[in-house]
C-alpha positions as CSV (number, residue, x, y, z in Angstrom):
1,M,-0.4,-17.7,9.1
2,E,0.6,-16.3,12.1
3,N,-1.9,-14.6,14.4
4,E,-0.1,-11.5,14.5
5,I,-0.8,-10.2,10.9
6,I,-4.0,-11.3,11.4
7,K,-4.5,-9.5,14.5
8,K,-3.3,-6.0,12.7
9,F,-6.3,-6.1,10.3
10,N,-9.0,-7.7,12.7
11,V,-8.5,-5.7,15.8
12,D,-10.4,-6.3,19.0
13,K,-11.6,-2.7,19.4
14,L,-11.4,0.1,16.7
15,T,-10.3,3.7,18.1
16,D,-12.8,6.2,18.5
17,A,-12.0,8.3,15.5
18,Q,-12.3,4.7,13.5
19,E,-15.6,4.1,15.2
20,E,-16.9,7.5,14.6
21,Q,-16.1,7.3,10.6
22,L,-17.3,3.6,10.2
23,T,-20.7,4.9,11.7
24,Q,-21.0,7.4,9.1
25,I,-19.8,5.0,6.3
26,E,-22.7,2.5,7.6
27,H,-25.1,5.4,7.7
28,F,-24.5,6.4,4.0
29,I,-24.7,2.8,3.2
30,Q,-28.3,1.8,5.0
31,A,-29.7,5.2,3.4
32,Q,-28.3,3.8,-0.4
33,L,-29.4,0.0,0.2
34,R,-33.2,1.6,1.0
35,K,-33.1,3.8,-2.2
36,P,-34.3,2.4,-5.9
37,N,-30.9,4.0,-7.1
38,E,-30.2,2.5,-10.9
39,A,-26.8,4.5,-11.1
40,G,-25.3,2.9,-8.0
41,A,-23.1,4.3,-5.0
42,V,-19.9,4.7,-3.9
43,A,-18.4,5.5,-0.9
44,I,-14.9,6.8,-1.1
45,I,-12.6,6.6,2.2
46,R,-9.6,8.2,1.1
47,G,-6.5,7.9,3.8
48,K,-2.7,7.3,3.9
49,A,-0.6,4.9,4.2
50,G,-0.6,3.4,7.8
51,T,-4.0,5.4,8.6
52,G,-6.2,2.0,9.0
53,K,-8.1,1.6,6.2
54,S,-7.9,-1.9,5.9
55,V,-8.9,-2.2,9.9
56,V,-11.6,-0.1,8.9
57,L,-13.1,-2.4,5.9
58,T,-12.6,-5.5,8.0
59,E,-15.0,-4.4,10.8
60,L,-17.3,-3.2,7.8
61,F,-17.3,-6.5,6.2
62,K,-17.9,-8.3,9.5
63,R,-20.8,-6.2,10.4
64,L,-22.0,-7.0,6.9
65,Q,-21.8,-10.5,6.6
66,T,-22.9,-10.8,10.3
67,G,-26.3,-8.8,9.6
68,S,-27.0,-10.3,6.6
69,R,-27.2,-13.7,8.4
70,Q,-29.6,-12.1,11.3
71,N,-33.2,-11.6,10.3
72,H,-34.0,-8.5,12.6
73,S,-30.6,-6.5,10.5
74,V,-31.0,-3.6,8.6
75,Y,-28.5,-5.9,6.6
76,A,-30.6,-9.1,6.8
77,G,-30.2,-11.0,3.5
78,T,-27.7,-8.9,1.5
79,K,-25.3,-10.3,-0.7
80,N,-21.9,-8.8,-0.2
81,A,-18.3,-9.2,-1.6
82,F,-14.9,-8.3,-0.5
83,T,-12.2,-7.7,-3.3
84,V,-8.9,-6.7,-3.3
85,N,-6.2,-6.5,-6.3
86,H,-3.3,-7.7,-4.4
87,P,-2.4,-11.4,-4.1
88,E,-0.8,-11.1,-0.5
89,L,-3.3,-9.3,1.2
90,L,-5.9,-11.5,-0.1
91,K,-4.4,-14.3,1.3
92,V,-4.7,-12.7,4.8
93,Y,-8.4,-11.2,4.2
94,Q,-9.1,-15.2,3.4
95,E,-7.4,-16.8,6.1
96,L,-9.3,-14.4,8.3
97,A,-12.5,-15.6,7.0
98,S,-11.4,-19.0,8.1
99,Q,-11.1,-17.6,11.7
100,E,-14.3,-15.8,11.9
101,P,-17.6,-17.7,11.9
102,M,-19.6,-15.2,10.0
103,L,-17.3,-14.8,7.5
104,R,-16.8,-17.1,4.3
105,K,-13.5,-17.6,2.2
106,K,-15.4,-17.6,-0.9
107,D,-16.7,-14.1,-0.4
108,Y,-13.1,-12.5,-1.0
109,L,-12.0,-12.2,-4.6
110,R,-9.6,-10.6,-7.1
111,P,-11.8,-7.8,-8.8
112,T,-11.4,-9.6,-12.3
113,S,-12.8,-12.9,-10.8
114,L,-15.7,-11.1,-9.2
115,I,-16.7,-8.6,-12.1
116,N,-16.3,-12.0,-14.5
117,Q,-18.2,-14.2,-12.3
118,A,-21.1,-11.8,-11.9
119,H,-21.4,-10.6,-15.4
120,K,-21.8,-14.5,-16.6
121,Q,-24.2,-15.4,-13.4
122,H,-25.9,-11.8,-13.9
123,E,-25.5,-11.3,-10.4
124,K,-25.9,-8.1,-8.7
125,Y,-24.6,-7.3,-5.0
126,D,-26.0,-5.5,-2.3
127,V,-22.6,-3.8,-1.3
128,I,-18.7,-4.6,-2.6
129,V,-16.0,-3.3,-0.3
130,V,-12.7,-2.9,-2.1
131,D,-9.5,-2.4,-0.1
132,E,-6.5,-0.7,-2.2
133,G,-9.0,1.0,-4.8
134,H,-5.9,2.7,-6.1
135,L,-4.8,-1.0,-7.6
136,L,-7.9,-1.3,-9.9
137,L,-7.3,-1.5,-13.5
138,S,-8.1,1.7,-15.6
139,K,-7.5,-0.2,-18.8
140,S,-8.2,-3.5,-20.2
141,E,-6.0,-6.2,-19.2
142,P,-6.8,-9.3,-21.9
143,Y,-3.8,-11.0,-20.4
144,I,-5.4,-11.7,-17.1
145,K,-9.1,-11.7,-18.6
146,F,-10.2,-8.2,-17.8
147,M,-11.7,-7.2,-21.3
148,Q,-13.7,-4.2,-20.3
149,D,-12.1,-0.6,-19.8
150,N,-12.2,0.2,-16.0
151,Q,-12.6,-2.2,-12.7
152,L,-14.4,0.5,-10.7
153,S,-16.8,1.3,-13.6
154,E,-17.6,-2.6,-13.4
155,L,-18.0,-2.7,-9.9
156,I,-20.3,0.0,-9.5
157,K,-22.5,-1.8,-12.5
158,I,-22.9,-5.0,-10.2
159,A,-23.5,-3.5,-6.6
160,K,-26.1,-0.9,-5.1
161,V,-23.2,0.1,-3.0
162,V,-19.5,0.2,-3.5
163,V,-17.0,0.9,-0.6
164,V,-13.5,1.8,-1.8
165,V,-10.7,2.9,-0.4
166,F,-8.4,5.3,-2.4
167,D,-4.8,6.7,-1.7
168,L,-3.9,8.4,-4.5
169,E,0.1,8.6,-3.2
170,Q,-0.1,4.5,-3.5
171,V,-0.7,5.0,-7.7
172,M,2.1,2.4,-8.7
173,Q,1.7,1.6,-12.5
174,S,0.3,3.2,-15.8
175,K,-2.4,0.2,-16.4
176,A,-3.6,1.3,-12.7
177,F,-3.5,4.7,-13.0
178,W,-5.8,6.9,-10.9
179,N,-5.8,10.9,-10.3
180,Q,-9.0,12.5,-9.0
181,A,-10.1,13.4,-12.6
182,L,-10.5,9.7,-13.4
183,I,-12.4,8.9,-9.9
184,D,-15.0,12.0,-10.7
185,E,-15.2,11.0,-14.4
186,V,-15.9,6.7,-13.2
187,T,-18.2,8.1,-10.2
188,H,-20.4,10.8,-11.9
189,T,-23.2,9.1,-12.5
190,A,-23.4,7.6,-8.7
191,V,-24.3,8.8,-5.0
192,T,-20.9,9.8,-4.1
193,K,-19.8,10.2,-0.5
194,T,-16.2,10.5,0.6
195,F,-14.7,9.9,3.9
196,D,-11.0,11.0,5.1
197,L,-8.9,8.8,7.3
198,D,-6.0,10.9,8.4
199,L,-4.6,9.4,11.9
200,Q,-1.5,7.6,11.2
201,Y,-1.7,4.4,13.0
202,R,1.6,2.4,12.2
203,V,4.8,4.7,12.3
204,Q,5.3,5.3,15.6
205,A,6.9,8.7,15.4
206,N,6.6,12.0,16.0
207,P,5.2,14.8,13.5
208,A,8.9,16.2,12.8
209,V,9.6,12.6,11.9
210,L,6.6,11.9,9.7
211,D,7.0,15.5,8.2
212,W,10.7,14.4,7.2
213,L,9.5,11.1,5.9
214,A,6.8,12.8,3.9
215,D,9.3,15.5,2.4
216,L,12.0,13.0,1.4
217,S,9.0,11.1,-0.1
218,V,8.6,13.8,-2.8
219,G,12.2,14.4,-3.1
220,T,13.0,17.3,-0.2
221,I,16.1,16.6,1.6
222,K,15.7,18.3,5.3
223,P,18.1,17.7,8.4
224,I,16.9,15.0,10.4
225,P,14.7,16.1,13.3
226,A,16.7,16.8,16.4
227,D,14.4,15.0,18.4
228,L,13.6,11.6,16.9
229,G,11.3,10.4,20.1
230,S,11.7,6.3,20.3
231,Y,11.5,6.0,16.5
232,D,14.8,4.6,15.3
233,L,15.7,6.3,12.1
234,R,19.2,5.5,10.7
235,I,20.9,5.8,7.5
236,Y,23.5,3.7,6.3
237,D,26.4,4.5,4.0
238,R,26.9,0.1,3.5
239,A,23.7,-2.0,2.7
240,S,25.8,-4.8,4.3
241,D,25.6,-3.0,7.5
242,M,22.1,-2.0,7.7
243,Y,21.3,-6.2,6.7
244,A,23.3,-7.0,9.7
245,A,21.5,-4.4,11.6
246,I,18.4,-5.5,10.5
247,K,19.0,-9.1,11.4
248,Q,20.0,-8.3,14.6
249,R,16.5,-6.3,15.0
250,N,14.6,-9.3,13.6
251,Q,16.2,-11.8,16.0
252,E,15.1,-9.2,18.9
253,V,11.4,-8.4,17.9
254,G,10.6,-9.9,14.9
255,L,9.1,-8.8,11.4
256,S,12.4,-6.9,10.3
257,R,13.0,-7.0,6.8
258,M,15.1,-5.6,3.8
259,I,13.1,-4.2,1.1
260,A,13.6,-2.2,-2.1
261,T,13.0,-0.2,-4.9
262,S,13.3,-1.4,-8.5
263,G,16.3,-0.3,-10.7
264,F,18.7,-3.4,-9.8
265,K,19.3,-4.7,-13.4
266,R,19.8,-8.6,-13.9
267,L,23.8,-10.3,-12.9
268,P,25.5,-11.5,-15.5
269,N,24.6,-14.9,-14.7
270,G,20.7,-14.0,-14.9
271,D,20.3,-13.9,-11.1
272,H,17.8,-11.0,-10.1
273,H,19.3,-9.8,-6.8
274,V,19.6,-6.5,-5.1
275,Y,22.8,-5.4,-4.6
276,M,25.2,-2.8,-3.3
277,D,28.8,-2.7,-1.6
278,D,29.4,-6.7,-0.5
279,F,25.3,-6.8,0.1
280,S,23.4,-9.3,-2.7
281,L,20.1,-10.7,-1.6
282,P,17.2,-12.1,-4.3
283,W,14.0,-10.3,-4.7
284,D,11.3,-11.9,-3.2
285,E,9.7,-14.3,-5.6
286,Y,5.5,-14.8,-5.5
287,D,4.4,-17.8,-3.7
288,A,1.2,-19.6,-3.3
289,Q,1.6,-20.5,0.6
290,K,-0.8,-18.9,2.6
291,T,1.7,-17.3,4.8
292,P,2.3,-13.2,3.5
293,W,5.9,-12.8,2.3
294,G,7.3,-10.6,5.4
295,E,5.9,-13.3,7.8
296,R,7.9,-16.0,6.4
297,P,11.3,-16.9,8.1
298,E,13.0,-17.4,4.9
299,S,12.2,-14.0,4.0
300,I,15.0,-12.6,6.1
301,N,17.4,-13.8,3.4
302,E,15.4,-12.0,0.3
303,V,14.2,-8.2,-0.5
304,G,10.7,-7.2,-0.5
305,S,9.4,-5.1,-2.9
306,I,6.2,-2.5,-3.4
307,Y,4.6,-5.7,-4.5
308,T,5.0,-8.1,-1.1
309,M,4.7,-4.9,1.2
310,Q,2.3,-2.9,0.3
311,G,-0.7,-2.8,3.1
312,F,1.8,-4.4,5.3
313,D,3.5,-3.7,8.6
314,L,7.2,-4.4,9.6
315,N,8.6,-3.8,13.2
316,Y,11.7,-2.4,11.5
317,A,12.2,-1.4,7.6
318,G,15.5,-1.9,5.9
319,V,14.9,0.5,2.9
320,I,17.3,0.7,-0.3
321,L,16.1,3.0,-2.8
322,G,17.7,1.9,-6.1
323,P,19.4,3.4,-8.9
324,P,16.5,5.9,-10.4
325,F,16.7,7.8,-7.0
326,V,19.5,10.3,-7.3
327,Y,20.6,13.9,-6.1
328,D,20.3,17.3,-8.1
329,E,23.0,19.4,-7.5
330,A,21.4,22.3,-9.0
331,T,18.1,21.8,-6.6
332,R,19.8,20.0,-3.8
333,Q,16.5,17.7,-4.4
334,M,16.2,13.7,-4.7
335,V,15.1,13.2,-8.6
336,I,14.2,10.5,-10.8
337,D,16.1,9.1,-13.5
338,T,13.6,7.2,-15.2
339,E,15.9,5.9,-17.8
340,K,17.3,3.8,-14.8
341,V,13.7,2.1,-13.6
342,T,14.2,-1.5,-14.7
343,H,10.8,-2.4,-14.2
344,R,9.2,-1.0,-17.6
345,E,5.9,-2.8,-17.1
346,I,4.8,0.1,-14.7
347,Y,5.2,2.7,-17.8
348,K,2.7,0.6,-20.3
349,K,0.7,3.0,-22.5
350,S,-2.8,4.1,-20.8
351,P,-5.5,5.9,-22.4
352,H,-5.3,8.1,-19.5
353,L,-2.1,9.5,-20.0
354,T,-1.9,11.3,-23.8
355,T,0.5,14.1,-23.7
356,E,4.1,14.0,-23.1
357,Q,4.0,15.8,-19.9
358,E,1.6,13.7,-18.5
359,I,3.2,10.4,-19.1
360,A,6.8,12.3,-17.8
361,N,5.0,13.4,-14.8
362,M,3.2,9.8,-14.2
363,Q,6.7,8.2,-14.5
364,Q,8.2,10.4,-11.9
365,A,5.1,10.4,-9.7
366,V,4.9,6.6,-9.3
367,M,8.8,6.0,-8.3
368,Y,8.0,8.7,-5.6
369,H,5.4,6.7,-4.7
370,A,7.2,3.7,-4.4
371,A,9.8,5.1,-1.7
372,S,6.6,6.5,0.2
373,I,5.1,3.6,0.6
374,L,8.7,1.5,1.6
375,L,9.4,4.5,4.0
376,T,6.0,4.0,6.0
377,R,6.3,-0.2,6.3
378,G,8.4,0.5,9.6
379,I,6.3,0.7,13.1
380,K,9.4,1.2,15.4
381,G,12.1,2.2,12.7
382,L,13.5,2.8,9.6
383,Y,17.0,1.9,8.3
384,L,17.7,3.6,4.9
385,T,20.3,3.4,2.3
386,V,20.6,4.4,-1.3
387,A,22.2,2.8,-4.4
388,D,23.5,6.1,-6.1
389,D,26.7,7.6,-4.5
390,N,25.9,11.4,-4.6
391,L,22.8,10.9,-2.9
392,R,23.7,8.5,-0.6
393,A,26.4,10.8,0.5
394,V,24.2,13.5,1.1
395,L,22.0,11.6,3.5
396,V,25.2,10.2,5.3
397,A,26.2,13.4,6.4
398,L,23.1,14.4,7.6
399,Q,23.1,11.3,9.6
400,E,26.7,12.2,11.0
401,D,25.3,16.0,11.6
402,W,22.5,14.8,13.6
403,S,25.0,12.3,15.4
404,R,27.2,15.4,16.4
405,E,24.5,17.4,17.8
406,H,23.5,14.8,20.0
407,A,27.1,14.2,21.0
408,K,27.4,17.9,22.1
409,M,24.2,17.5,23.8
410,D,25.3,14.7,25.9
411,E,28.5,16.2,26.9
């Protein structure tokens, strides 16, 4: 695996804000480890995409594991584990462990494996660290051998302290449905403290651009900010032109890829491609190799998804919003046509969604979340197009307006 991606998780030095937050989290952990508390304790770290959550967790786990092997540490002799329900991220953490003397690959597990192993062997952990907590299952999934009702509940049972990251705007499917009410319900017997990470470390853009991206992620269409600063934001009418630009950026600075939401039906020959105008590339495929999708040279010839990109950075992201994202003439908003969502797995029944309105809200929300995740992957720039003709025309018009205004300023 390239060292670049490891460096993004395993930084040499935290920012002052990150260090301050980590100190508070450690104080909470240490206080709970000293208490005989059968109900357990939960530290909830809240932060949106790109706020450095994985960086903080990486440093925390390094400190826990280093201290567990030192006689005079407050963590001496502790038994700790790190879990993430994301195979691509798990690869990164396990590779990181192989490069750090105090870390062990065996300490990084998927939640189902960790839970089943602990129950079978009657093991109890001192601290369990959970990245991407919004991907934890909130219902049983016998197909993957998770037989209980909720993975966070089970983790609380097998640990004195659970440290878990949550971003409710990254909830992506009904089997891992979370909202604040469910988090409160699951953690109500535990000692709980919440920590907020709110600084944006990924997208190197000014506040006006960040606000524009946040608005679009929930369907609100506004003029492109007059001042983009150094951030390279472009809207394309043709996906093939956008792909050419992404390939050029990849040659110049690397780590530039095409990524898309779902909504593209299989082609008549059975191929599962993302296609627009004369652009057509296959979706990413799960691969057991250690290198994450975005770092593989051959992935420039594929289209990434939330499943390969959630939690990762790109220098330039070429984003295609698929057919479910349409333009509503009445409200002048970007809305979701759920009938056009092709990945129906995300809409499976959930015990936490019982009314038609709750189900409808979830079906809309997870697609907006997918847009938000993809729109915030690019560190240096976002190139954007959409499959729906009407929505694309509206967004391209915004780009043309912006270009005209800047042409006037340059005269």
